[in-house]
VOFIVEX-836952 format. One record per atom (N, C-alpha, C): residue in one letter; x, y, z; atom name. Coordinates in pm, whole numbers. Each point is the difference from the previous one (the first is absolute). Last residue first. Layout:
<node resn="A" x="X" y="Y" z="Z" name="CA"/>
...
END
This chain:
<node resn="X" x="-469" y="-89" z="-1828" name="N"/>
<node resn="X" x="54" y="-57" z="119" name="CA"/>
<node resn="X" x="-91" y="-82" z="64" name="C"/>
<node resn="X" x="-25" y="109" z="-538" name="N"/>
<node resn="X" x="-39" y="47" z="134" name="CA"/>
<node resn="X" x="65" y="-83" z="102" name="C"/>
<node resn="X" x="13" y="-101" z="-469" name="N"/>
<node resn="X" x="139" y="110" z="47" name="CA"/>
<node resn="X" x="-64" y="67" z="120" name="C"/>
<node resn="X" x="-287" y="-279" z="-242" name="N"/>
<node resn="X" x="121" y="-97" z="4" name="CA"/>
<node resn="X" x="132" y="99" z="69" name="C"/>
<node resn="X" x="-444" y="187" z="-118" name="N"/>
<node resn="X" x="0" y="-99" z="131" name="CA"/>
<node resn="X" x="118" y="-54" z="14" name="C"/>
<node resn="X" x="-34" y="470" z="-267" name="N"/>
<node resn="X" x="7" y="-158" z="-47" name="CA"/>
<node resn="X" x="8" y="-75" z="148" name="C"/>
<node resn="X" x="-14" y="476" z="9" name="N"/>
<node resn="X" x="-123" y="-54" z="-69" name="CA"/>
<node resn="X" x="-15" y="-149" z="-28" name="C"/>
<node resn="X" x="245" y="415" z="314" name="N"/>
<node resn="X" x="30" y="-146" z="-58" name="CA"/>
<node resn="X" x="-103" y="-51" z="-49" name="C"/>
<node resn="X" x="35" y="414" z="246" name="N"/>
<node resn="X" x="10" y="14" z="-136" name="CA"/>
<node resn="X" x="56" y="-105" z="-57" name="C"/>
<node resn="X" x="5" y="-56" z="501" name="N"/>
<node resn="X" x="-54" y="136" z="-58" name="CA"/>
<node resn="X" x="52" y="2" z="-144" name="C"/>
<node resn="X" x="110" y="-325" z="365" name="N"/>
<node resn="X" x="-63" y="-34" z="-128" name="CA"/>
<node resn="X" x="-37" y="127" z="-79" name="C"/>
<node resn="X" x="205" y="25" z="423" name="N"/>
<node resn="X" x="84" y="-90" z="-72" name="CA"/>
<node resn="X" x="-51" y="-31" z="-150" name="C"/>
<node resn="X" x="-153" y="302" z="407" name="N"/>
<node resn="X" x="-4" y="32" z="-137" name="CA"/>
<node resn="X" x="107" y="-109" z="-110" name="C"/>
<node resn="X" x="-111" y="-5" z="503" name="N"/>
<node resn="X" x="117" y="47" z="-35" name="CA"/>
<node resn="X" x="31" y="45" z="-140" name="C"/>
<node resn="X" x="-416" y="-148" z="204" name="N"/>
<node resn="X" x="48" y="111" z="68" name="CA"/>
<node resn="X" x="122" y="39" z="-43" name="C"/>
<node resn="X" x="-132" y="-417" z="-161" name="N"/>
<node resn="X" x="-94" y="128" z="-56" name="CA"/>
<node resn="X" x="46" y="125" z="56" name="C"/>
<node resn="X" x="217" y="-380" z="140" name="N"/>
<node resn="X" x="53" y="-3" z="-143" name="CA"/>
<node resn="X" x="-104" y="154" z="-40" name="C"/>
<node resn="X" x="-126" y="-169" z="411" name="N"/>
<node resn="X" x="138" y="70" z="11" name="CA"/>
<node resn="X" x="71" y="32" z="-125" name="C"/>
<node resn="X" x="-407" y="-267" z="39" name="N"/>
<node resn="X" x="-30" y="158" z="35" name="CA"/>
<node resn="X" x="129" y="69" z="0" name="C"/>
<node resn="X" x="31" y="-448" z="-104" name="N"/>
<node resn="X" x="-62" y="51" z="-96" name="CA"/>
<node resn="X" x="-20" y="157" z="35" name="C"/>
<node resn="X" x="160" y="-274" z="349" name="N"/>
<node resn="X" x="91" y="31" z="-106" name="CA"/>
<node resn="X" x="-50" y="81" z="-128" name="C"/>
<node resn="X" x="-290" y="-154" z="384" name="N"/>
<node resn="X" x="108" y="94" z="39" name="CA"/>
<node resn="X" x="101" y="55" z="-133" name="C"/>
<node resn="X" x="-385" y="-347" z="95" name="N"/>
<node resn="X" x="3" y="121" z="-114" name="CA"/>
<node resn="X" x="84" y="110" z="26" name="C"/>
<node resn="X" x="100" y="-416" z="211" name="N"/>
<node resn="X" x="-101" y="-34" z="-66" name="CA"/>
<node resn="X" x="-30" y="120" z="-110" name="C"/>
<node resn="X" x="408" y="-262" z="292" name="N"/>
<node resn="X" x="-16" y="129" z="-57" name="CA"/>
<node resn="X" x="-142" y="-47" z="-62" name="C"/>
<node resn="X" x="191" y="-230" z="449" name="N"/>
<node resn="X" x="4" y="-4" z="-151" name="CA"/>
<node resn="X" x="-47" y="141" z="-62" name="C"/>
<node resn="X" x="67" y="-85" z="503" name="N"/>
<node resn="X" x="34" y="-155" z="-73" name="CA"/>
<node resn="X" x="4" y="11" z="-131" name="C"/>
<node resn="X" x="45" y="398" z="414" name="N"/>
<node resn="X" x="-53" y="-42" z="-122" name="CA"/>
<node resn="X" x="57" y="-150" z="-55" name="C"/>
<node resn="X" x="-39" y="159" z="546" name="N"/>
<node resn="X" x="103" y="31" z="-138" name="CA"/>
<node resn="X" x="-97" y="-66" z="-121" name="C"/>
<node resn="X" x="-274" y="186" z="382" name="N"/>
<node resn="X" x="77" y="-126" z="-9" name="CA"/>
<node resn="X" x="87" y="31" z="-115" name="C"/>
<node resn="X" x="-389" y="271" z="130" name="N"/>
<node resn="X" x="100" y="18" z="64" name="CA"/>
<node resn="X" x="130" y="-89" z="-5" name="C"/>
<node resn="X" x="-441" y="-23" z="-217" name="N"/>
<node resn="X" x="-24" y="-39" z="126" name="CA"/>
<node resn="X" x="131" y="57" z="76" name="C"/>
<node resn="X" x="-47" y="53" z="-489" name="N"/>
<node resn="X" x="-84" y="62" z="62" name="CA"/>
<node resn="X" x="-44" y="-21" z="156" name="C"/>
<node resn="X" x="478" y="-39" z="-179" name="N"/>
<node resn="X" x="-102" y="-43" z="-55" name="CA"/>
<node resn="X" x="-115" y="78" z="87" name="C"/>
<node resn="X" x="495" y="209" z="-13" name="N"/>
<node resn="X" x="-106" y="-107" z="63" name="CA"/>
<node resn="X" x="-114" y="-34" z="-85" name="C"/>
<node resn="X" x="514" y="226" z="-22" name="N"/>
<node resn="X" x="-97" y="-26" z="-87" name="CA"/>
<node resn="X" x="-98" y="-114" z="49" name="C"/>
<node resn="X" x="332" y="145" z="292" name="N"/>
<node resn="X" x="21" y="100" z="-95" name="CA"/>
<node resn="X" x="-107" y="11" z="-104" name="C"/>
<node resn="X" x="-29" y="-219" z="509" name="N"/>
<node resn="X" x="18" y="-47" z="-146" name="CA"/>
<node resn="X" x="5" y="129" z="-77" name="C"/>
<node resn="X" x="-97" y="-21" z="464" name="N"/>
<node resn="X" x="141" y="35" z="-11" name="CA"/>
<node resn="X" x="17" y="-43" z="-160" name="C"/>
<node resn="X" x="-444" y="253" z="98" name="N"/>
<node resn="X" x="78" y="-115" z="61" name="CA"/>
<node resn="X" x="141" y="1" z="-30" name="C"/>
<node resn="X" x="-271" y="368" z="-127" name="N"/>
<node resn="X" x="-104" y="-55" z="113" name="CA"/>
<node resn="X" x="66" y="-151" z="48" name="C"/>
<node resn="X" x="182" y="484" z="-294" name="N"/>
<node resn="X" x="30" y="-115" z="57" name="CA"/>
<node resn="X" x="-114" y="-54" z="95" name="C"/>
<node resn="X" x="63" y="408" z="-286" name="N"/>
<node resn="X" x="-118" y="-74" z="-3" name="CA"/>
<node resn="X" x="9" y="-145" z="61" name="C"/>
<node resn="X" x="368" y="295" z="-61" name="N"/>
<node resn="X" x="-103" y="94" z="59" name="CA"/>
<node resn="X" x="-117" y="-68" z="9" name="C"/>
<node resn="X" x="360" y="-212" z="-209" name="N"/>
<node resn="X" x="27" y="-8" z="139" name="CA"/>
<node resn="X" x="-116" y="78" z="61" name="C"/>
<node resn="X" x="38" y="7" z="-490" name="N"/>
<node resn="X" x="-91" y="-109" z="83" name="CA"/>
<node resn="X" x="30" y="-6" z="134" name="C"/>
<node resn="X" x="230" y="339" z="-205" name="N"/>
<node resn="X" x="-130" y="17" z="-22" name="CA"/>
<node resn="X" x="-80" y="-116" z="61" name="C"/>
<node resn="X" x="437" y="-67" z="3" name="N"/>
<node resn="X" x="-37" y="124" z="80" name="CA"/>
<node resn="X" x="-125" y="34" z="-22" name="C"/>
<node resn="X" x="170" y="-282" z="-320" name="N"/>
<node resn="X" x="-25" y="-91" z="139" name="CA"/>
<node resn="X" x="-36" y="98" z="103" name="C"/>
<node resn="X" x="123" y="170" z="-432" name="N"/>
<node resn="X" x="-141" y="-82" z="14" name="CA"/>
<node resn="X" x="-25" y="-64" z="109" name="C"/>
<node resn="X" x="392" y="263" z="-43" name="N"/>
<node resn="X" x="-113" y="94" z="20" name="CA"/>
<node resn="X" x="-141" y="-94" z="-16" name="C"/>
<node resn="X" x="414" y="-228" z="-40" name="N"/>
<node resn="X" x="-11" y="48" z="144" name="CA"/>
<node resn="X" x="-113" y="84" z="-12" name="C"/>
<node resn="X" x="103" y="-164" z="-419" name="N"/>
<node resn="X" x="-61" y="-108" z="88" name="CA"/>
<node resn="X" x="-10" y="39" z="159" name="C"/>
<node resn="X" x="188" y="293" z="-328" name="N"/>
<node resn="X" x="-137" y="-6" z="-29" name="CA"/>
<node resn="X" x="-61" y="-133" z="85" name="C"/>
<node resn="X" x="455" y="127" z="38" name="N"/>
<node resn="X" x="-70" y="92" z="55" name="CA"/>
<node resn="X" x="-163" y="-14" z="-33" name="C"/>
<node resn="X" x="291" y="-439" z="65" name="N"/>
<node resn="X" x="2" y="114" z="-96" name="CA"/>
<node resn="X" x="-53" y="88" z="49" name="C"/>
<node resn="X" x="180" y="-420" z="240" name="N"/>
<node resn="X" x="-126" y="78" z="-4" name="CA"/>
<node resn="X" x="44" y="121" z="-76" name="C"/>
<node resn="X" x="237" y="-526" z="39" name="N"/>
<node resn="X" x="17" y="132" z="6" name="CA"/>
<node resn="X" x="-135" y="76" z="-17" name="C"/>
<node resn="X" x="98" y="-480" z="195" name="N"/>
<node resn="X" x="-43" y="66" z="-123" name="CA"/>
<node resn="X" x="8" y="141" z="38" name="C"/>
<node resn="X" x="202" y="-490" z="243" name="N"/>
<node resn="X" x="-64" y="146" z="2" name="CA"/>
<node resn="X" x="-4" y="41" z="-136" name="C"/>
<node resn="X" x="-35" y="-525" z="225" name="N"/>
<node resn="X" x="85" y="104" z="-59" name="CA"/>
<node resn="X" x="-54" y="138" z="18" name="C"/>
<node resn="X" x="-37" y="-572" z="167" name="N"/>
<node resn="X" x="-39" y="132" z="-4" name="CA"/>
<node resn="X" x="91" y="72" z="-59" name="C"/>
<node resn="X" x="-125" y="-516" z="-101" name="N"/>
<node resn="X" x="107" y="116" z="57" name="CA"/>
<node resn="X" x="-37" y="139" z="-2" name="C"/>
<node resn="X" x="-252" y="-428" z="-189" name="N"/>
<node resn="X" x="-1" y="21" z="159" name="CA"/>
<node resn="X" x="125" y="92" z="53" name="C"/>
<node resn="X" x="-135" y="-63" z="-493" name="N"/>
<node resn="X" x="112" y="-87" z="63" name="CA"/>
<node resn="X" x="12" y="17" z="164" name="C"/>
<node resn="X" x="-334" y="240" z="-210" name="N"/>
<node resn="X" x="-27" y="-114" z="-61" name="CA"/>
<node resn="X" x="102" y="-97" z="26" name="C"/>
<node resn="X" x="-100" y="380" z="376" name="N"/>
<node resn="X" x="1" y="-4" z="-143" name="CA"/>
<node resn="X" x="3" y="-139" z="-53" name="C"/>
<node resn="X" x="-85" y="233" z="429" name="N"/>
<node resn="X" x="-73" y="-90" z="-36" name="CA"/>
<node resn="X" x="12" y="11" z="-144" name="C"/>
<node resn="X" x="137" y="438" z="182" name="N"/>
<node resn="X" x="-9" y="-132" z="67" name="CA"/>
<node resn="X" x="-79" y="-90" z="-71" name="C"/>
<node resn="X" x="255" y="504" z="-65" name="N"/>
<node resn="X" x="-103" y="-104" z="-75" name="CA"/>
<node resn="X" x="51" y="-131" z="86" name="C"/>
<node resn="X" x="56" y="534" z="114" name="N"/>
<node resn="X" x="52" y="-116" z="42" name="CA"/>
<node resn="X" x="-105" y="-97" z="-104" name="C"/>
<node resn="X" x="137" y="509" z="-128" name="N"/>
<node resn="X" x="-107" y="-90" z="44" name="CA"/>
<node resn="X" x="74" y="-158" z="40" name="C"/>
<node resn="X" x="181" y="552" z="-25" name="N"/>
<node resn="X" x="6" y="-124" z="-33" name="CA"/>
<node resn="X" x="-130" y="-79" z="33" name="C"/>
<node resn="X" x="171" y="472" z="74" name="N"/>
<node resn="X" x="-54" y="-11" z="-132" name="CA"/>
<node resn="X" x="7" y="-129" z="-49" name="C"/>
<node resn="X" x="112" y="210" z="451" name="N"/>
<node resn="X" x="103" y="-52" z="-90" name="CA"/>
<node resn="X" x="-34" y="-38" z="-156" name="C"/>
<node resn="X" x="-313" y="162" z="335" name="N"/>
<node resn="X" x="117" y="102" z="18" name="CA"/>
<node resn="X" x="108" y="-57" z="-92" name="C"/>
<node resn="X" x="-423" y="-232" z="14" name="N"/>
<node resn="X" x="13" y="136" z="-81" name="CA"/>
<node resn="X" x="111" y="80" z="23" name="C"/>
<node resn="X" x="-150" y="-506" z="26" name="N"/>
<node resn="X" x="112" y="83" z="68" name="CA"/>
<node resn="X" x="13" y="117" z="-73" name="C"/>
<node resn="X" x="-347" y="-458" z="67" name="N"/>
<node resn="X" x="40" y="128" z="-100" name="CA"/>
<node resn="X" x="93" y="84" z="78" name="C"/>
<node resn="X" x="-204" y="-425" z="161" name="N"/>
<node resn="X" x="109" y="-8" z="-96" name="CA"/>
<node resn="X" x="44" y="113" z="-74" name="C"/>
<node resn="X" x="-358" y="-15" z="318" name="N"/>
<node resn="X" x="109" y="-16" z="89" name="CA"/>
<node resn="X" x="116" y="-47" z="-84" name="C"/>
<node resn="X" x="-438" y="37" z="-188" name="N"/>
<node resn="X" x="45" y="135" z="19" name="CA"/>
<node resn="X" x="123" y="-13" z="95" name="C"/>
<node resn="X" x="-105" y="-412" z="-339" name="N"/>
<node resn="X" x="-74" y="77" z="129" name="CA"/>
<node resn="X" x="90" y="126" z="20" name="C"/>
<node resn="X" x="-112" y="-398" z="-417" name="N"/>
<node resn="X" x="68" y="117" z="43" name="CA"/>
<node resn="X" x="-59" y="71" z="126" name="C"/>
<node resn="X" x="-138" y="-380" z="-313" name="N"/>
<node resn="X" x="34" y="-44" z="143" name="CA"/>
<node resn="X" x="93" y="129" z="71" name="C"/>
<node resn="X" x="-167" y="2" z="-478" name="N"/>
<node resn="X" x="-95" y="-45" z="82" name="CA"/>
<node resn="X" x="29" y="-8" z="153" name="C"/>
<node resn="X" x="372" y="90" z="-306" name="N"/>
<node resn="X" x="-115" y="103" z="20" name="CA"/>
<node resn="X" x="-109" y="-35" z="83" name="C"/>
<node resn="X" x="264" y="-338" z="-127" name="N"/>
<node resn="X" x="78" y="73" z="95" name="CA"/>
<node resn="X" x="-61" y="116" z="33" name="C"/>
<node resn="X" x="-176" y="-281" z="-305" name="N"/>
<node resn="X" x="-20" y="-64" z="117" name="CA"/>
<node resn="X" x="80" y="101" z="106" name="C"/>
<node resn="X" x="15" y="111" z="-481" name="N"/>
<node resn="X" x="-123" y="26" z="72" name="CA"/>
<node resn="X" x="-3" y="-53" z="155" name="C"/>
<node resn="X" x="480" y="144" z="-168" name="N"/>
<node resn="X" x="-113" y="-105" z="-74" name="CA"/>
<node resn="X" x="-140" y="42" z="103" name="C"/>
<node resn="X" x="423" y="352" z="-88" name="N"/>
<node resn="X" x="-66" y="-76" z="100" name="CA"/>
<node resn="X" x="-105" y="-94" z="-78" name="C"/>
<node resn="X" x="291" y="363" z="-176" name="N"/>
<node resn="X" x="12" y="-118" z="-36" name="CA"/>
<node resn="X" x="-64" y="-98" z="85" name="C"/>
<node resn="X" x="18" y="510" z="11" name="N"/>
<node resn="X" x="66" y="-105" z="89" name="CA"/>
<node resn="X" x="44" y="-128" z="-59" name="C"/>
<node resn="X" x="-275" y="335" z="-230" name="N"/>
<node resn="X" x="115" y="97" z="65" name="CA"/>
<node resn="X" x="105" y="-81" z="71" name="C"/>
<node resn="X" x="-439" y="-195" z="-188" name="N"/>
<node resn="X" x="96" y="58" z="-115" name="CA"/>
<node resn="X" x="124" y="44" z="50" name="C"/>
<node resn="X" x="-322" y="-152" z="336" name="N"/>
<node resn="X" x="81" y="-106" z="-94" name="CA"/>
<node resn="X" x="87" y="44" z="-109" name="C"/>
<node resn="X" x="-274" y="324" z="258" name="N"/>
<node resn="X" x="111" y="-71" z="100" name="CA"/>
<node resn="X" x="58" y="-130" z="-96" name="C"/>
<node resn="X" x="-349" y="202" z="-208" name="N"/>
<node resn="X" x="90" y="114" z="10" name="CA"/>
<node resn="X" x="127" y="-72" z="70" name="C"/>
<node resn="X" x="-384" y="-259" z="-25" name="N"/>
<node resn="X" x="50" y="21" z="-119" name="CA"/>
<node resn="X" x="131" y="99" z="-7" name="C"/>
<node resn="X" x="-284" y="-13" z="398" name="N"/>
<node resn="X" x="81" y="-141" z="-4" name="CA"/>
<node resn="X" x="71" y="-1" z="-143" name="C"/>
END
């Protein structure tokens, strides 16, 4: 989710509500629906995002791209963001807590 947000500028709610039917791998586009201003838009899918989504597609169990444990759209981030920060190494070699992500 963090990678998708960083590469597309999508908001958390837009990512939580993202469905596979809104992913266009052929044209490298994501149809963003249910936006803050209620107008649909498109987000460009970088090669990095496309690769990540294609890996997730192989594990697809529901139409939600990022389902919760029950297969429903995610409603909030719990420990996902801190895990992503750790996995991406954003705080590697940062010793002062004020400078940590």
